[in-house]
ZADO-1210 file (C-alpha; in nm, 4 decimals, padded with zeros to 6 digits):
<atoms>
<atom x="-05.8089" y="01.6410" z="10.0017" code="UNK" pos="1"/>
<atom x="-05.7119" y="01.3668" z="09.7200" code="UNK" pos="2"/>
<atom x="-05.6307" y="01.1654" z="09.9348" code="UNK" pos="3"/>
<atom x="-05.9198" y="01.1434" z="10.1167" code="UNK" pos="4"/>
<atom x="-06.1417" y="01.1455" z="09.7682" code="UNK" pos="5"/>
<atom x="-05.9940" y="00.8358" z="09.7078" code="UNK" pos="6"/>
<atom x="-06.0653" y="00.6838" z="10.0205" code="UNK" pos="7"/>
<atom x="-06.4436" y="00.8067" z="09.9924" code="UNK" pos="8"/>
<atom x="-06.4485" y="00.6372" z="09.6299" code="UNK" pos="9"/>
<atom x="-06.3398" y="00.3459" z="09.7372" code="UNK" pos="10"/>
<atom x="-06.6430" y="00.2947" z="09.9429" code="UNK" pos="11"/>
<atom x="-06.9284" y="00.4553" z="09.7426" code="UNK" pos="12"/>
<atom x="-06.7831" y="00.5027" z="09.3739" code="UNK" pos="13"/>
<atom x="-07.1292" y="00.6567" z="09.2775" code="UNK" pos="14"/>
<atom x="-07.1324" y="00.9155" z="09.5306" code="UNK" pos="15"/>
<atom x="-06.9913" y="01.2997" z="09.3781" code="UNK" pos="16"/>
<atom x="-06.7477" y="01.3469" z="09.7034" code="UNK" pos="17"/>
<atom x="-06.6792" y="01.6831" z="09.5778" code="UNK" pos="18"/>
<atom x="-07.0174" y="01.8491" z="09.6002" code="UNK" pos="19"/>
<atom x="-07.2162" y="01.6241" z="09.8874" code="UNK" pos="20"/>
<atom x="-07.2146" y="01.8273" z="10.2251" code="UNK" pos="21"/>
<atom x="-07.4799" y="01.5088" z="10.3649" code="UNK" pos="22"/>
<atom x="-07.3339" y="01.2117" z="10.4205" code="UNK" pos="23"/>
<atom x="-07.3829" y="01.1363" z="10.7172" code="UNK" pos="24"/>
<atom x="-07.7535" y="01.2722" z="10.6893" code="UNK" pos="25"/>
<atom x="-07.8428" y="01.1447" z="10.4246" code="UNK" pos="26"/>
<atom x="-07.7326" y="00.8238" z="10.5088" code="UNK" pos="27"/>
<atom x="-07.4862" y="00.7413" z="10.2073" code="UNK" pos="28"/>
<atom x="-07.2342" y="00.6387" z="10.4516" code="UNK" pos="29"/>
<atom x="-07.3258" y="00.4482" z="10.7509" code="UNK" pos="30"/>
<atom x="-07.1202" y="00.2676" z="11.0743" code="UNK" pos="31"/>
<atom x="-06.9446" y="-00.0188" z="10.8917" code="UNK" pos="32"/>
<atom x="-06.8204" y="00.3057" z="10.6781" code="UNK" pos="33"/>
<atom x="-06.6951" y="00.5295" z="10.9638" code="UNK" pos="34"/>
<atom x="-06.4995" y="00.2511" z="11.0887" code="UNK" pos="35"/>
<atom x="-06.3804" y="00.2072" z="10.7837" code="UNK" pos="36"/>
<atom x="-06.2773" y="00.5627" z="10.7017" code="UNK" pos="37"/>
<atom x="-06.1319" y="00.6039" z="11.0499" code="UNK" pos="38"/>
<atom x="-05.8996" y="00.3161" z="10.9739" code="UNK" pos="39"/>
<atom x="-05.8372" y="00.4217" z="10.5975" code="UNK" pos="40"/>
<atom x="-05.7103" y="00.7779" z="10.7358" code="UNK" pos="41"/>
<atom x="-05.5182" y="00.6580" z="11.0025" code="UNK" pos="42"/>
<atom x="-05.3082" y="00.4832" z="10.7959" code="UNK" pos="43"/>
<atom x="-05.2549" y="00.6763" z="10.5043" code="UNK" pos="44"/>
<atom x="-05.2588" y="01.0352" z="10.7655" code="UNK" pos="45"/>
<atom x="-05.0485" y="00.8443" z="11.0132" code="UNK" pos="46"/>
<atom x="-05.2760" y="01.0218" z="11.2467" code="UNK" pos="47"/>
<atom x="-05.4822" y="00.8578" z="11.5539" code="UNK" pos="48"/>
<atom x="-05.8268" y="00.9943" z="11.5172" code="UNK" pos="49"/>
<atom x="-05.9515" y="01.0196" z="11.8854" code="UNK" pos="50"/>
<atom x="-06.2789" y="00.9216" z="11.9822" code="UNK" pos="51"/>
<atom x="-06.4388" y="01.3373" z="12.0824" code="UNK" pos="52"/>
<atom x="-06.3468" y="01.3916" z="11.7019" code="UNK" pos="53"/>
<atom x="-06.5760" y="01.1024" z="11.5768" code="UNK" pos="54"/>
<atom x="-06.9290" y="01.2854" z="11.5473" code="UNK" pos="55"/>
<atom x="-07.1127" y="01.3514" z="11.2557" code="UNK" pos="56"/>
<atom x="-07.0039" y="01.7320" z="11.1082" code="UNK" pos="57"/>
<atom x="-06.6562" y="01.5783" z="11.0757" code="UNK" pos="58"/>
<atom x="-06.7928" y="01.3198" z="10.8599" code="UNK" pos="59"/>
<atom x="-07.0991" y="01.4608" z="10.6474" code="UNK" pos="60"/>
<atom x="-06.8034" y="01.5646" z="10.3583" code="UNK" pos="61"/>
<atom x="-06.5063" y="01.4942" z="10.2012" code="UNK" pos="62"/>
<atom x="-06.4008" y="01.9107" z="10.2622" code="UNK" pos="63"/>
<atom x="-06.5349" y="01.8338" z="10.6722" code="UNK" pos="64"/>
<atom x="-06.2986" y="01.4989" z="10.6847" code="UNK" pos="65"/>
<atom x="-06.0208" y="01.7007" z="10.5235" code="UNK" pos="66"/>
<atom x="-06.0358" y="01.9611" z="10.7562" code="UNK" pos="67"/>
<atom x="-06.0813" y="01.6849" z="11.0697" code="UNK" pos="68"/>
<atom x="-05.7130" y="01.5163" z="10.9266" code="UNK" pos="69"/>
<atom x="-05.5621" y="01.8730" z="10.8814" code="UNK" pos="70"/>
<atom x="-05.6374" y="01.9484" z="11.2360" code="UNK" pos="71"/>
<atom x="-05.5185" y="01.6480" z="11.3782" code="UNK" pos="72"/>
<atom x="-05.1561" y="01.6366" z="11.1380" code="UNK" pos="73"/>
<atom x="-05.1694" y="02.0114" z="11.3428" code="UNK" pos="74"/>
<atom x="-05.1742" y="01.8732" z="11.6595" code="UNK" pos="75"/>
<atom x="-04.8887" y="01.6276" z="11.6635" code="UNK" pos="76"/>
</atoms>
């Protein structure tokens, strides 16, 4: 989880990612941030994030992002 938090803090260090669950809903991260996140998460965890996983609920919080990463790691 710490790796995900570090990646997020690199985008917007002012956000409290441990409690925020509305990153997409409140437009804290935008489409450019999502592209960066996909790239950084892919590199950090050596995973491929398929198109069907790129949906708001997977990017709305650090917890949701981490859950997605764990699912993808299990599927490999």
